[in-house]
C-alpha positions as CSV (number, residue, x, y, z in Angstrom):
1,M,1.9,18.1,14.3
2,R,0.5,16.1,11.1
3,M,1.2,12.2,9.8
4,I,1.1,10.9,6.6
5,A,0.5,7.1,5.7
6,N,0.6,5.9,2.1
7,A,-1.6,2.7,2.1
8,A,0.0,1.6,-1.4
9,K,3.3,0.8,0.4
10,I,2.2,0.1,3.1
11,S,0.6,-2.9,1.0
12,A,3.9,-3.2,-0.7
13,N,5.7,-3.7,2.2
14,A,3.5,-6.6,3.8
15,A,3.7,-8.7,0.5
16,A,7.2,-9.1,0.3
17,V,6.9,-9.8,4.3
18,V,4.4,-12.6,3.1
19,E,6.8,-13.5,0.7
20,L,10.0,-13.7,2.2
21,C,7.4,-16.1,4.9
22,A,6.2,-17.3,2.5
23,A,9.8,-19.3,1.7
24,H,10.0,-21.0,4.7
25,H,6.1,-22.2,4.9
26,M,5.1,-19.5,7.5
27,S,2.4,-17.2,7.3
28,V,2.2,-13.4,8.5
29,V,0.0,-11.7,11.4
30,G,-0.1,-8.2,10.6
31,V,0.5,-6.4,13.2
32,S,-1.6,-3.2,13.8
33,K,-1.3,-2.1,17.3
34,C,1.4,0.8,16.5
35,V,-1.2,2.8,14.4
36,R,-4.2,1.7,17.3
37,G,-6.1,-0.3,14.7
38,E,-6.6,2.0,12.0
39,P,-8.7,0.7,9.8
40,E,-8.0,2.0,6.2
41,I,-4.0,1.0,7.0
42,V,-5.1,-3.0,8.2
43,R,-7.0,-3.2,5.2
44,A,-3.0,-2.3,3.2
45,M,-1.8,-5.0,4.7
46,L,-5.0,-7.6,4.5
47,R,-3.9,-6.3,0.6
48,G,-0.6,-7.2,0.8
49,G,-1.4,-11.2,2.0
50,V,-1.5,-11.2,5.7
51,N,-4.1,-13.6,6.7
52,I,-4.5,-12.7,10.3
53,I,-4.4,-9.1,12.2
54,G,-2.7,-8.9,15.4
55,E,-3.5,-6.2,18.2
56,S,-2.4,-5.7,21.8
57,R,-5.2,-3.4,23.2
58,V,-9.3,-4.7,22.6
59,A,-10.1,-1.1,22.0
60,N,-8.6,-1.3,19.3
61,I,-10.0,-4.4,17.9
62,R,-13.0,-2.9,18.2
63,R,-12.3,-0.4,16.0
64,I,-11.1,-2.5,13.4
65,R,-14.5,-4.3,13.4
66,D,-16.6,-1.0,14.1
67,S,-15.4,-0.6,10.6
68,G,-16.8,-3.6,9.0
69,I,-13.5,-5.4,9.0
70,E,-14.0,-9.2,9.5
71,C,-10.8,-10.6,8.7
72,E,-9.2,-13.2,11.9
73,I,-7.5,-12.1,14.5
74,M,-5.2,-12.3,17.3
75,L,-5.2,-10.4,20.9
76,L,-1.6,-10.5,21.4
77,R,-0.8,-8.4,24.7
78,L,-2.6,-11.1,27.8
79,P,-6.1,-10.9,28.5
80,A,-7.4,-9.0,31.5
81,L,-9.7,-11.1,33.4
82,S,-12.2,-7.9,32.9
83,E,-11.9,-8.0,29.3
84,V,-12.8,-11.6,28.5
85,E,-15.8,-11.4,27.4
86,D,-15.0,-8.3,24.8
87,V,-11.8,-10.6,23.6
88,V,-14.4,-14.2,23.3
89,R,-16.2,-12.0,21.4
90,L,-14.1,-9.5,19.0
91,A,-11.2,-11.8,18.5
92,Q,-10.9,-15.5,16.9
93,Y,-7.7,-16.0,19.1
94,S,-5.2,-15.1,22.0
95,L,-2.0,-15.7,23.6
96,N,-2.4,-16.8,27.0
97,S,0.5,-17.7,29.9
98,E,-2.3,-18.0,33.6
99,A,-4.1,-20.5,33.9
100,E,-7.2,-18.1,35.9
101,V,-7.6,-16.4,32.5
102,V,-7.8,-19.5,30.9
103,R,-10.8,-20.7,32.6
104,A,-12.8,-17.1,32.2
105,L,-12.0,-17.1,28.6
106,S,-13.7,-20.4,29.0
107,A,-16.7,-19.2,31.0
108,A,-16.5,-16.3,28.0
109,A,-16.9,-18.3,25.2
110,V,-19.6,-21.0,26.8
111,A,-21.9,-18.4,27.8
112,S,-21.6,-16.5,24.1
113,G,-22.2,-19.7,22.2
114,R,-18.6,-19.2,21.1
115,H,-15.5,-20.9,20.5
116,H,-11.8,-18.9,20.8
117,G,-8.4,-20.3,19.6
118,V,-5.5,-20.2,22.8
119,L,-1.8,-19.5,22.2
120,V,0.0,-20.7,25.3
121,F,3.1,-18.2,26.1
122,M,6.2,-19.2,26.7
123,E,8.7,-17.4,28.7
124,T,12.1,-18.0,26.7
125,G,14.2,-15.8,28.2
126,D,13.7,-11.5,27.0
127,R,12.0,-12.0,30.7
128,R,8.6,-10.3,29.7
129,E,4.8,-12.2,29.5
130,G,5.3,-16.0,28.7
131,V,4.5,-18.9,31.2
132,M,7.9,-20.9,32.3
133,P,9.0,-23.4,29.6
134,E,8.3,-26.4,31.8
135,D,5.3,-25.8,32.6
136,A,4.2,-24.6,29.2
137,A,2.6,-28.3,28.8
138,A,0.4,-28.2,32.0
139,L,-1.8,-25.2,30.5
140,C,-1.9,-26.5,27.4
141,R,-3.7,-29.4,28.8
142,L,-5.9,-27.2,31.1
143,V,-7.3,-25.6,28.0
144,M,-7.7,-29.1,26.0
145,G,-9.7,-29.9,29.2
146,L,-11.8,-26.8,28.8
147,P,-15.1,-26.2,26.8
148,G,-15.2,-23.6,23.9
149,L,-11.3,-23.1,23.8
150,E,-9.2,-24.7,21.1
151,L,-5.5,-25.3,22.0
152,T,-4.4,-23.2,18.6
153,G,-1.0,-23.2,19.4
154,V,2.3,-22.3,21.5
155,A,4.4,-18.4,20.8
156,T,7.7,-17.0,22.0
157,C,8.7,-13.3,22.0
158,L,12.1,-12.1,22.2
159,N,13.8,-8.4,22.2
160,C,10.8,-6.9,24.0
161,L,11.9,-5.8,27.2
162,C,15.5,-7.1,27.9
163,G,16.6,-7.0,24.2
164,V,17.6,-10.7,23.5
165,F,17.9,-11.2,20.5
166,P,16.2,-14.1,18.4
167,T,19.9,-16.6,17.6
168,A,20.1,-19.8,16.0
169,E,20.5,-21.2,19.4
170,N,17.5,-19.8,21.4
171,Q,15.1,-19.9,18.2
172,E,16.4,-23.9,18.3
173,A,15.9,-24.2,22.1
174,F,12.4,-23.3,21.4
175,A,11.6,-25.0,18.6
176,E,13.1,-28.4,20.5
177,K,10.9,-27.5,23.4
178,V,7.8,-27.3,21.2
179,E,8.7,-30.8,19.0
180,S,9.5,-32.1,22.8
181,M,5.5,-31.2,23.6
182,Q,3.7,-32.3,20.5
183,R,5.0,-35.5,21.6
184,E,4.0,-35.9,25.0
185,L,0.6,-34.2,23.9
186,G,-0.1,-36.1,21.2
187,L,-0.4,-33.5,18.6
188,R,0.8,-30.9,15.9
189,F,-0.1,-27.2,16.6
190,P,-2.2,-25.7,13.9
191,M,0.1,-22.9,15.3
192,V,3.7,-21.4,16.2
193,S,3.7,-18.7,16.5
194,A,8.0,-18.4,16.8
195,G,8.7,-14.6,16.8
196,H,8.1,-10.4,15.2
197,T,9.8,-8.2,12.9
198,G,13.5,-8.9,15.4
199,N,13.2,-13.3,13.3
200,L,13.2,-12.6,9.6
201,P,17.0,-11.7,9.9
202,L,17.0,-15.4,10.8
203,A,14.7,-16.1,8.0
204,M,16.2,-13.7,5.5
205,K,19.8,-16.1,6.4
206,G,17.5,-19.3,5.8
207,Y,17.1,-20.4,9.2
208,V,13.9,-21.4,10.3
209,P,12.8,-24.7,12.4
210,D,10.6,-26.6,10.7
211,C,7.8,-26.2,13.2
212,F,7.7,-22.6,13.0
213,N,4.8,-21.8,10.8
214,Q,3.7,-17.9,11.6
215,L,5.3,-14.7,12.6
216,R,3.6,-11.3,14.0
217,V,5.5,-8.5,12.3
218,G,4.0,-4.6,12.1
219,G,7.4,-2.9,12.4
220,A,8.8,-4.4,8.7
221,I,5.1,-3.9,7.0
222,L,4.5,-0.1,9.0
223,D,8.1,1.6,8.6
224,G,10.3,-1.6,6.3
225,R,12.8,-2.0,9.1
226,D,14.4,-4.0,11.8
227,D,15.1,-1.4,14.0
228,T,17.0,-3.4,16.8
229,S,19.5,-5.2,14.2
230,G,20.0,-2.5,11.6
231,I,19.5,-5.3,9.5
232,D,18.2,-4.4,5.6
233,L,15.0,-6.4,5.4
234,P,12.8,-6.9,1.7
235,S,10.3,-4.6,2.3
236,P,10.9,-2.2,-0.4
237,H,9.6,1.3,1.2
238,R,11.2,2.8,4.5
239,D,9.2,5.8,4.1
240,A,5.5,4.9,3.8
241,F,4.6,7.6,7.2
242,K,5.8,10.8,6.8
243,I,5.5,13.7,10.0
244,Y,4.7,17.4,8.9
245,A,5.4,20.0,11.3
246,E,5.8,24.2,10.9
247,V,8.1,26.2,11.4
248,I,7.3,29.3,14.1
249,E,10.8,30.3,14.9
250,L,14.0,30.7,12.8
251,K,16.7,32.7,14.2
252,D,21.4,32.6,14.3
253,K,22.2,31.8,17.6
254,P,25.0,30.2,19.5
255,S,25.5,26.2,19.0
256,A,26.8,26.2,22.5
257,P,24.5,26.2,25.6
258,E,25.8,29.8,28.0
259,G,26.0,28.7,31.8
260,E,26.3,25.6,33.9
261,V,24.5,22.4,32.4
262,G,22.7,19.6,34.0
263,R,19.5,17.5,32.9
264,D,16.9,19.3,31.1
265,G,13.8,19.1,31.9
266,F,11.7,16.7,29.7
267,T,14.0,13.5,29.8
268,L,16.3,14.5,32.9
269,K,19.6,13.0,31.0
270,V,22.3,15.6,30.8
271,R,23.4,16.1,27.1
272,E,27.1,17.4,25.6
273,W,26.8,20.1,23.4
274,P,29.7,20.7,21.1
275,D,30.8,24.2,20.5
276,L,29.8,24.5,16.8
277,G,29.1,28.2,16.5
278,V,26.8,30.7,15.4
279,R,24.5,28.2,14.0
280,R,20.8,28.6,12.1
281,R,17.8,27.7,14.2
282,A,14.8,26.3,13.3
283,I,12.0,25.8,16.3
284,L,9.4,23.6,14.8
285,S,5.2,22.9,16.5
286,M,6.3,19.5,17.6
287,G,7.8,18.0,20.6
288,E,8.5,14.4,22.1
289,L,4.3,14.6,23.6
290,D,3.6,14.5,19.8
291,A,6.1,12.3,18.4
292,G,9.3,10.1,19.5
293,V,11.4,12.6,18.3
294,Q,14.4,10.3,18.2
295,F,13.0,7.9,15.9
296,M,12.3,10.3,13.2
297,R,15.0,12.1,10.1
298,P,14.7,15.1,8.1
299,S,13.3,14.5,4.4
300,R,15.2,17.3,3.2
301,R,19.1,17.2,2.8
302,G,21.4,20.2,5.6
303,I,18.8,19.7,7.9
304,S,19.2,17.7,11.3
305,V,17.3,17.0,14.7
306,V,19.6,19.4,17.8
307,G,17.2,18.1,20.5
308,A,13.0,18.7,21.9
309,S,11.9,19.4,24.5
310,S,7.8,18.7,25.2
311,D,6.3,21.1,22.7
312,H,9.4,21.6,20.8
313,L,11.7,20.3,17.8
314,V,15.2,21.9,17.3
315,V,16.5,21.6,13.9
316,D,19.6,23.2,12.5
317,V,18.8,24.2,8.8
318,T,22.1,26.0,8.6
319,D,23.0,24.0,5.5
320,A,19.2,23.2,3.9
321,D,19.5,22.4,0.2
322,I,16.8,24.2,0.2
323,P,16.3,28.4,2.4
324,I,14.0,27.9,5.2
325,R,11.1,30.5,6.2
326,V,8.6,31.1,9.1
327,G,5.5,29.0,8.6
328,D,7.1,26.9,6.4
329,E,6.8,22.7,6.5
330,L,9.5,20.3,7.4
331,E,8.9,16.4,6.8
332,F,10.5,13.6,8.3
333,V,10.0,9.8,7.4
334,A,9.1,8.8,10.7
335,S,10.2,4.8,12.5
336,Y,7.8,2.4,14.2
337,A,8.6,3.9,17.5
338,A,7.7,7.8,15.8
339,I,4.7,6.4,14.0
340,A,3.5,4.5,17.5
341,F,3.6,8.0,19.8
342,G,2.9,10.2,16.8
343,W,-0.3,7.8,15.9
344,S,-1.2,7.9,19.1
345,S,-0.8,11.5,20.0
346,R,-4.5,13.5,20.4
347,Y,-2.7,16.6,19.2
348,A,-1.1,14.5,15.5
349,T,-3.7,14.7,12.7
350,C,-3.2,11.5,11.2
351,T,-4.5,10.6,7.8
352,V,-4.0,8.0,5.1
353,E,-3.2,7.8,1.4
């Protein structure tokens, strides 16, 4: 299996997102965690106008730095205590919710003679990471009093664990809390990082609270979609990433299984298998270990995905517009999850063109 990323399309998507956000006084952190900090894709995002790169793993940030890229970087996943020295050395900013980690970042920054920007991360309903809103001001005060650290701002995130959508109501509630904290602390936060790709549909409707000035965006740049809402975004390209796999078997087979059906051996799900008669089926040299096949769509007309196991992808090619042969490579367009699985797979050959 191989995956190819189109750098020009990624840059164009980034430019479209930057333009949308700029119209609502927001800058864009280009999130590259999906591609493990691939330097050429990072460069494509920067050419598109993002001003900071967001990464979730220190190893990926190290990869970016080793390639010679010197842009500002924000660590998106909360820093581990074991990582603080690398965090202050490699990244300008990090998202934080733990007082103990903040103190460790301060000590690491002082020891290395650096300054590090901290954004206090607030839990606002999705029940993943973040300090509870009533405790956020206290953590901000701690950051303000520690040497080597700068209170860069506050951040939040929805629609990642429990699937809570960003709405006008919950965004306004976050904005009111931010404004209250600014009055209480007697400052204006340089960064109010209000969310991610899932916030773009609200921006398209013109709803952005005045205090919001940043979004952290990966999906809308890489695959051009907001997969959770299904709303079309202004990103011009939804096919920046293509996946290719070879046909290793081609047979006419009954479409319905024979025998008692239970859970499959990989996902442990029980599926319905309608009887469509005898169909032409191709097996490809790619499975769930290579990419999230449910997050891909065939490029050629008349081909549909039947299912996958760990190492095999089965597709129906009965109605393919061009006859399929053993040895052919079939092309698929990858969405965000398929990009993440494929670019992280040791079995995939990933390139940028």
